[in-house]
C-alpha positions as CSV (number, residue, x, y, z in Angstrom):
1,M,111.6,122.9,127.1
2,K,108.3,121.1,127.5
3,N,106.5,124.0,125.8
4,L,108.7,123.8,122.7
5,D,108.0,120.0,122.5
6,T,104.3,120.7,122.5
7,I,104.6,123.3,119.8
8,V,106.6,121.0,117.6
9,T,104.1,118.2,118.2
10,I,101.2,120.4,117.2
11,V,103.0,121.5,114.1
12,G,103.5,117.8,113.2
13,I,99.7,117.2,113.6
14,I,98.9,120.2,111.4
15,Y,101.4,119.0,108.7
16,G,100.0,115.4,108.9
17,V,96.5,116.8,108.4
18,G,97.8,118.9,105.5
19,L,99.3,115.7,103.9
20,I,96.0,113.9,104.4
21,L,94.2,116.8,102.6
22,T,96.5,116.5,99.6
23,A,95.0,113.1,98.8
24,F,91.6,114.6,98.5
25,V,91.8,118.3,97.8
26,R,93.5,119.8,94.7
27,N,94.5,123.5,95.0
28,K,97.7,125.6,95.3
29,F,97.8,125.3,99.1
30,T,97.7,121.5,99.3
31,E,100.0,121.0,96.3
32,A,102.8,122.7,98.3
33,F,102.5,119.9,100.9
34,R,102.8,116.9,98.5
35,L,105.8,114.7,99.4
36,D,105.5,112.5,96.3
37,V,106.4,115.6,94.1
38,M,109.6,116.2,96.2
39,F,110.9,112.6,96.3
40,M,109.6,110.8,93.2
41,P,111.1,111.3,89.7
42,N,107.7,111.1,88.0
43,P,104.9,112.2,90.3
44,S,101.3,111.7,89.1
45,E,97.8,111.1,90.3
46,A,98.8,107.5,90.9
47,T,101.4,108.6,93.5
48,R,99.1,111.0,95.3
49,P,97.8,108.4,97.8
50,L,101.3,108.1,99.2
51,N,100.7,111.4,100.9
52,L,97.6,110.0,102.6
53,V,99.7,107.1,104.1
54,I,102.5,109.4,105.2
55,G,100.0,112.0,106.6
56,I,98.3,109.4,108.7
57,L,101.7,108.2,110.0
58,V,102.9,111.7,110.8
59,A,99.6,112.9,112.4
60,G,99.2,109.6,114.3
61,Y,102.7,109.7,115.7
62,S,102.3,113.4,116.7
63,I,99.0,112.7,118.4
64,Y,100.5,109.7,120.2
65,S,103.4,111.9,121.3
66,L,101.1,114.6,122.6
67,L,99.0,112.1,124.6
68,K,102.0,110.2,126.0
């Protein structure tokens, strides 16, 4: 079971980095990661930094879990 936990944690790190990239890079791949598009009624360029904050939180928690 420890191996599955490690895999899930690494996927969390990758997703967090993907969210961080959506704040800076604009292409088809990163647009698929945007959380503001999924949860906000009117997403725009002004809501794009929300992905940066959530990405830092997800990646940070995953790295913390991996090191713990």
